[in-house]
C-alpha positions as CSV (number, residue, x, y, z in Angstrom):
1,M,33.1,-0.7,-8.1
2,A,29.8,0.5,-8.6
3,F,27.5,-0.9,-11.4
4,S,23.8,-0.1,-12.4
5,I,21.1,-2.6,-11.6
6,A,17.4,-2.6,-12.2
7,V,14.9,-4.3,-10.1
8,V,11.6,-5.1,-11.9
9,G,8.7,-5.3,-9.4
10,G,8.5,-3.8,-6.0
11,G,7.5,-6.1,-3.7
12,P,9.1,-7.8,-0.8
13,A,11.6,-9.8,-2.6
14,G,12.7,-6.8,-5.1
15,L,12.8,-4.2,-2.1
16,L,15.0,-6.1,-0.2
17,A,17.4,-6.9,-2.9
18,A,17.6,-3.3,-3.9
19,Q,18.2,-2.3,-0.3
20,R,21.1,-4.9,-0.3
21,L,22.6,-4.0,-3.4
22,A,22.3,-0.5,-2.5
23,E,24.0,-1.0,0.7
24,A,26.6,-2.5,-1.4
25,G,27.4,0.9,-3.4
26,H,25.6,0.0,-6.5
27,H,23.0,2.4,-8.1
28,V,19.3,0.6,-8.1
29,A,16.3,1.6,-9.8
30,V,13.1,-0.3,-9.2
31,Y,10.6,-0.1,-11.6
32,E,7.1,-0.9,-10.6
33,A,4.0,-1.1,-12.9
34,Q,1.3,-0.1,-10.1
35,A,1.3,3.5,-8.8
36,T,2.9,2.5,-5.4
37,V,5.3,-0.2,-4.2
38,G,4.5,-3.0,-1.6
39,R,0.7,-3.0,-2.5
40,K,0.9,-6.9,-1.9
41,F,2.8,-6.5,1.4
42,L,0.5,-4.3,2.6
43,V,-2.5,-6.5,1.6
44,A,-0.8,-9.5,3.5
45,G,-0.8,-7.5,6.6
46,H,-4.8,-7.1,6.6
47,G,-5.4,-10.3,8.5
48,G,-2.7,-9.8,11.1
49,F,0.8,-8.9,9.8
50,N,2.7,-12.1,10.1
51,L,6.3,-11.5,9.0
52,T,8.2,-14.7,9.8
53,N,8.1,-17.6,12.2
54,A,10.0,-18.7,15.2
55,E,10.0,-22.4,14.2
56,S,13.7,-24.1,14.6
57,T,15.7,-23.6,12.0
58,T,16.2,-27.4,11.2
59,A,12.2,-27.8,10.7
60,F,11.9,-24.4,8.8
61,P,13.1,-25.6,5.5
62,A,10.6,-28.4,5.2
63,R,8.0,-26.1,4.8
64,Y,9.0,-25.2,1.3
65,G,8.5,-28.9,0.2
66,A,9.8,-30.1,-3.0
67,A,12.1,-27.0,-2.9
68,Q,13.3,-27.4,0.8
69,T,17.2,-28.1,-0.3
70,Q,16.9,-25.1,-2.1
71,F,15.5,-22.9,0.8
72,A,17.8,-24.4,3.6
73,A,20.4,-22.3,1.9
74,Y,18.3,-19.2,1.3
75,L,17.4,-19.3,5.1
76,R,20.7,-19.8,6.3
77,H,21.7,-16.3,4.3
78,F,18.9,-14.5,5.6
79,S,17.1,-16.2,8.4
80,P,14.0,-15.4,10.5
81,D,16.1,-14.0,13.2
82,E,17.8,-11.7,10.7
83,L,14.4,-10.7,9.2
84,R,13.5,-9.6,12.7
85,Q,16.7,-8.1,13.1
86,W,15.9,-5.8,9.8
87,T,12.6,-4.8,11.1
88,A,14.2,-3.9,14.4
89,D,16.9,-1.8,12.5
90,L,14.0,0.0,10.9
91,G,12.4,1.0,14.2
92,I,9.8,-1.7,14.0
93,P,10.1,-4.3,17.0
94,T,8.7,-8.0,16.7
95,F,7.2,-10.5,19.1
96,V,6.4,-13.9,18.8
97,G,2.8,-15.1,19.3
98,T,1.5,-18.1,21.1
99,S,1.2,-20.1,17.5
100,G,5.2,-19.3,16.9
101,R,4.5,-16.7,14.4
102,V,6.1,-13.4,14.3
103,F,4.4,-10.1,14.6
104,P,5.4,-6.1,14.8
105,L,4.1,-5.1,18.3
106,D,0.5,-4.2,18.2
107,E,0.9,-0.3,17.9
108,Y,2.9,-0.9,14.5
109,K,0.8,-1.0,11.2
110,P,1.9,-2.8,7.4
111,A,1.9,0.8,6.1
112,Q,4.4,2.0,9.1
113,L,7.0,-0.7,8.4
114,L,6.5,0.1,4.9
115,R,7.2,3.9,5.2
116,A,10.3,3.2,7.3
117,W,11.5,0.9,4.6
118,L,11.0,3.5,1.8
119,K,12.7,6.1,3.9
120,R,15.6,3.7,4.3
121,L,15.8,3.3,0.5
122,Q,15.4,6.6,-0.3
123,E,18.4,7.3,2.2
124,L,20.3,4.8,0.0
125,G,19.8,6.3,-3.1
126,V,17.5,3.9,-4.5
127,E,15.3,5.4,-7.4
128,L,11.6,4.1,-7.2
129,K,9.9,4.5,-10.7
130,T,6.3,3.5,-10.2
131,R,3.9,3.0,-13.2
132,H,6.6,1.6,-15.2
133,R,5.8,-1.7,-16.8
134,W,8.4,-4.1,-18.2
135,L,7.3,-5.1,-21.8
136,G,10.4,-7.9,-22.2
137,F,13.7,-8.2,-23.1
138,V,16.0,-6.6,-25.8
139,G,19.1,-8.1,-27.0
140,A,21.8,-9.6,-24.6
141,K,20.9,-7.6,-21.6
142,G,18.2,-4.8,-22.3
143,L,14.8,-4.2,-20.7
144,R,11.9,-2.8,-22.8
145,L,9.9,-0.5,-20.3
146,R,6.7,1.8,-20.9
147,D,6.2,4.6,-18.7
148,D,2.5,4.1,-18.2
149,V,1.7,8.1,-17.4
150,S,3.5,9.3,-20.3
151,G,3.0,6.4,-22.8
152,Q,6.4,6.4,-23.8
153,E,8.5,3.1,-24.2
154,F,12.4,3.0,-24.0
155,V,15.0,0.6,-23.8
156,L,17.3,0.2,-20.6
157,E,20.7,-1.6,-20.5
158,P,21.5,-2.2,-16.6
159,D,24.7,-4.2,-15.7
160,A,22.4,-6.7,-14.1
161,T,18.7,-7.1,-13.8
162,L,16.4,-8.6,-11.0
163,L,12.8,-9.7,-11.8
164,A,10.6,-9.9,-8.6
165,L,7.1,-9.8,-10.5
166,G,5.2,-12.1,-8.0
167,G,3.0,-15.0,-8.6
168,A,-0.4,-14.9,-10.0
169,S,-2.8,-14.3,-7.0
170,W,-4.4,-10.9,-6.1
171,S,-4.3,-9.3,-9.6
172,K,-5.2,-6.2,-8.1
173,T,-2.0,-5.9,-6.2
174,G,-0.1,-6.2,-9.7
175,S,0.8,-9.9,-9.0
176,D,-1.1,-11.2,-12.3
177,G,1.5,-13.5,-13.6
178,R,1.1,-11.9,-17.4
179,W,5.0,-12.2,-17.3
180,T,5.3,-15.7,-17.9
181,A,4.9,-15.0,-21.7
182,L,7.6,-12.5,-21.6
183,V,10.4,-14.8,-20.3
184,E,8.9,-18.1,-22.5
185,A,9.7,-15.4,-25.3
186,A,13.4,-15.6,-24.3
187,G,13.2,-19.3,-24.3
188,V,12.8,-19.9,-20.4
189,A,10.2,-22.8,-19.6
190,T,7.3,-21.9,-16.9
191,V,5.2,-24.2,-14.8
192,P,1.6,-23.2,-15.0
193,F,0.1,-21.3,-12.1
194,S,-2.0,-23.1,-9.5
195,P,-3.7,-22.0,-6.7
196,A,-2.0,-22.5,-3.2
197,N,-3.4,-21.6,0.4
198,C,-6.7,-21.4,-0.8
199,G,-10.3,-22.5,0.0
200,A,-11.6,-26.0,-1.1
201,E,-15.0,-26.5,-3.0
202,I,-17.7,-28.7,-2.0
203,Q,-20.9,-29.1,-3.4
204,W,-23.3,-28.9,-0.6
205,S,-27.0,-29.3,-1.0
206,A,-29.2,-26.0,-0.9
207,F,-30.9,-26.9,2.4
208,F,-27.0,-27.1,3.9
209,K,-26.3,-23.5,2.5
210,E,-29.3,-21.9,3.7
211,K,-29.1,-23.9,7.1
212,V,-25.5,-23.7,8.0
213,G,-24.1,-20.4,6.0
214,R,-20.6,-19.4,7.2
215,T,-20.0,-21.4,10.6
216,P,-16.7,-22.0,12.4
217,L,-15.5,-25.7,13.5
218,K,-13.0,-25.3,16.3
219,N,-10.1,-27.5,17.6
220,I,-10.6,-30.2,14.9
221,A,-7.8,-31.8,12.6
222,L,-8.0,-32.3,8.5
223,H,-7.0,-35.4,6.9
224,C,-5.6,-35.8,3.3
225,G,-3.7,-39.0,2.4
226,D,-0.8,-39.2,5.2
227,Q,-1.2,-35.5,6.0
228,Q,-2.9,-34.2,9.0
229,V,-3.2,-30.7,10.0
230,R,-5.1,-29.1,13.4
231,G,-6.6,-26.2,13.8
232,E,-9.8,-23.9,12.9
233,V,-12.0,-24.2,9.5
234,L,-14.9,-22.2,8.6
235,L,-17.6,-23.9,6.7
236,T,-18.8,-21.6,3.8
237,D,-21.9,-21.9,1.0
238,Y,-19.2,-23.0,-1.4
239,G,-16.7,-25.5,0.8
240,L,-14.2,-24.8,3.6
241,E,-11.7,-22.3,4.3
242,G,-9.0,-21.9,7.3
243,T,-5.3,-22.7,7.9
244,P,-5.8,-26.4,8.0
245,V,-7.3,-26.3,4.3
246,Y,-4.5,-24.0,3.2
247,A,-1.7,-26.2,4.5
248,L,-3.5,-29.1,2.7
249,T,-3.7,-27.4,-0.7
250,P,-0.9,-29.2,-2.6
251,A,-2.4,-32.5,-1.0
252,L,-5.8,-31.6,-2.2
253,R,-4.3,-30.3,-5.5
254,A,-2.4,-33.7,-6.1
255,A,-5.4,-35.7,-5.1
256,L,-7.7,-33.8,-7.6
257,T,-5.6,-35.2,-10.2
258,Q,-6.2,-38.4,-9.4
259,N,-9.8,-38.5,-8.3
260,T,-12.7,-36.1,-7.9
261,P,-14.1,-35.6,-5.6
262,A,-10.7,-35.7,-3.2
263,P,-10.7,-37.6,-0.1
264,L,-10.8,-35.0,2.9
265,L,-11.3,-36.4,6.2
266,L,-12.6,-34.1,9.0
267,D,-11.8,-35.3,12.8
268,L,-14.3,-33.4,15.1
269,K,-12.4,-35.0,18.3
270,P,-8.7,-34.9,17.8
271,D,-8.0,-34.8,21.5
272,L,-9.9,-37.7,22.3
273,T,-8.0,-41.3,22.0
274,D,-10.7,-43.8,20.3
275,A,-11.2,-45.5,23.4
276,Q,-12.3,-42.0,24.9
277,L,-14.5,-41.2,22.1
278,L,-16.2,-44.6,22.5
279,Q,-16.7,-44.4,26.3
280,K,-18.3,-41.3,25.7
281,L,-20.9,-42.4,22.9
282,G,-21.4,-45.5,24.9
283,Q,-23.7,-43.5,27.2
284,P,-27.5,-44.1,27.3
285,R,-29.2,-41.9,24.9
286,G,-32.1,-41.6,26.8
287,G,-34.5,-40.9,23.9
288,K,-32.3,-37.9,22.9
289,S,-32.1,-37.1,19.3
290,L,-28.6,-37.4,17.7
291,A,-28.2,-33.5,18.1
292,A,-29.0,-33.5,21.6
293,F,-27.1,-36.4,22.4
294,L,-23.8,-34.9,20.7
295,V,-24.1,-31.9,22.8
296,K,-24.5,-33.8,26.0
297,A,-21.8,-36.3,25.4
298,L,-19.1,-34.4,23.2
299,H,-20.1,-30.9,23.4
300,L,-20.9,-30.7,19.6
301,G,-23.4,-28.7,18.8
302,Q,-24.6,-27.1,15.6
303,P,-23.6,-27.4,12.7
304,V,-22.3,-30.8,13.5
305,P,-25.4,-32.7,13.2
306,T,-26.4,-31.0,10.1
307,L,-23.1,-31.7,8.7
308,L,-23.3,-35.3,9.6
309,R,-26.7,-35.5,8.1
310,E,-25.4,-33.8,4.7
311,V,-22.4,-36.3,4.2
312,A,-23.2,-39.6,5.8
313,P,-26.3,-42.0,5.8
314,P,-28.3,-42.4,8.7
315,E,-26.7,-46.0,9.2
316,A,-23.7,-44.5,10.0
317,T,-25.0,-42.8,13.1
318,A,-26.9,-45.8,14.2
319,T,-24.5,-47.7,16.9
320,P,-21.9,-45.8,19.2
321,E,-19.1,-47.6,16.9
322,R,-20.2,-46.5,14.1
323,L,-20.6,-42.8,15.3
324,A,-17.4,-42.9,16.5
325,Q,-15.8,-43.8,13.2
326,L,-17.9,-41.2,11.6
327,L,-16.8,-38.6,14.1
328,R,-13.1,-39.4,13.5
329,Q,-13.5,-39.5,9.9
330,V,-16.3,-37.0,8.5
331,P,-16.1,-37.5,4.6
332,L,-15.8,-34.0,3.1
333,P,-16.1,-34.5,-0.8
334,V,-13.8,-31.8,-2.2
335,T,-14.5,-31.3,-6.0
336,G,-12.2,-28.3,-6.6
337,L,-10.3,-25.1,-5.2
338,R,-11.0,-21.9,-5.4
339,P,-10.2,-19.6,-8.0
340,L,-6.4,-18.8,-8.7
341,D,-7.2,-14.8,-8.0
342,E,-8.8,-15.7,-4.7
343,A,-5.8,-17.6,-3.3
344,I,-3.0,-16.3,-0.7
345,S,-0.2,-17.5,-3.0
346,T,0.3,-19.7,-6.1
347,A,2.6,-22.7,-7.0
348,G,4.2,-22.7,-10.2
349,G,6.1,-20.0,-12.3
350,I,10.2,-20.4,-13.3
351,P,11.6,-23.9,-11.9
352,F,14.6,-24.2,-10.3
353,A,16.1,-26.0,-13.3
354,E,15.9,-22.7,-15.2
355,V,18.3,-20.7,-12.8
356,D,21.6,-21.4,-11.7
357,E,22.5,-21.5,-7.8
358,Q,22.8,-17.7,-7.5
359,L,19.2,-17.4,-9.0
360,M,20.3,-16.2,-12.1
361,L,18.4,-17.4,-15.4
362,R,20.7,-19.9,-17.4
363,R,19.4,-18.6,-20.5
364,R,20.1,-15.0,-19.9
365,P,23.1,-14.2,-17.8
366,G,23.0,-11.4,-15.7
367,T,19.1,-11.5,-15.2
368,F,18.1,-12.8,-11.9
369,V,14.8,-14.1,-10.2
370,A,13.5,-14.1,-6.9
371,G,10.3,-14.0,-4.8
372,E,7.0,-15.9,-6.0
373,M,8.0,-16.0,-9.5
374,L,10.1,-19.0,-9.0
375,D,8.0,-22.4,-8.4
376,W,8.0,-22.7,-4.6
377,E,5.1,-22.8,-2.3
378,A,4.8,-22.8,1.5
379,P,2.1,-22.5,4.1
380,T,0.8,-19.6,6.0
381,G,2.2,-18.7,9.1
382,G,4.8,-16.4,8.0
383,Y,6.7,-18.7,5.6
384,L,5.3,-17.1,2.6
385,L,7.1,-13.3,3.3
386,Q,9.9,-15.2,4.7
387,G,10.6,-17.1,1.3
388,C,10.3,-14.1,-0.4
389,F,12.6,-12.0,1.7
390,S,15.1,-15.0,1.6
391,T,15.2,-15.5,-2.1
392,G,15.4,-11.3,-2.7
393,A,18.6,-11.5,-0.5
394,W,20.1,-14.7,-2.0
395,A,19.5,-13.2,-5.3
396,A,21.4,-10.0,-4.4
397,R,24.4,-11.8,-3.3
398,G,24.4,-13.8,-6.4
399,M,24.2,-10.4,-8.5
400,Q,27.1,-9.0,-6.7
401,E,29.2,-12.1,-7.0
402,W,28.4,-12.1,-10.9
403,L,29.2,-8.4,-11.1
404,A,32.4,-8.9,-9.1
405,A,33.6,-11.8,-11.2
406,G,33.5,-9.1,-14.3
407,T,31.2,-11.6,-16.4
408,I,29.4,-8.7,-17.7
């Protein structure tokens, strides 16, 4: 039996759910407030279109932190391999990069994948209604919507609804988090949004800002508490950016609730053992300055000497032992995280306690939730998009099961 289904939000989670539901024979309409669908999907591809990750299926769920139990099920239902097969079915082959990240082949751009996807949705009969803004619930299953072109408001009563309105970062793409007031009005609790996968703020001196500017530090490790992440970071006038910083955002956020500044430690030579590091620093300086000695002994040029002077007293470099300790644990006093709208993603939203196993709102039967509206976070590297796709596929399955059970 075919049912009428409304999908509110035209991002990855909503569009994949719409595809799955249309393939099952249902009448699906997608309502998107922006002029086009998939805007955040396209923006996510600007820095390299990282779709998913080739990490083992046993390790993958742990990337979702406190929600890993739920995501273990979602990933079994729509796995990274299935995501790659989905793109292949759209005519977009993928490859695994050296870091394990999965990308479309170089000649394929995000816009090409989105165009192929929209063509498939059109062939399936999915209606895409852009510039249609959701204004809240009406009655037991109604939706109040506004056509922003005409200004006309109307009430829709689908057999089932999927909400996939995103988190609260990159508001220019439509992901502004304003929907929280609408679900709260229906009695649904929400967790305040916090920045995730974002830069860290450090109060550098004026001299440091002028001297260093935007400078990378390569082959380093960052530590926050018992967590360590390797990679490359970028020193900026406001603090620190880069994949290791983003991966440590949850730990930094937690640490900032206890102490300010938060303890972030930089290891400038993670490939060397303590003994190897001390041996290299034990060489005679021969009257060389600290900067010249670091270049000779460890190939550490600028901005390292300036950074050490910024964050540590002169006595911290006085002996090989003390210098080795400093290079292993350079203190970076983090005073905060970058603003919410600058974050790649967000934590917060609708907690899993508010939805059942099928991702249906407990307080509103027939209304399901997917994507970044739910309270989960994951690091960059393909885990964010995979999470959105997998929750969209899972919610679509839940909707079909609920509709088939005749509970409407």
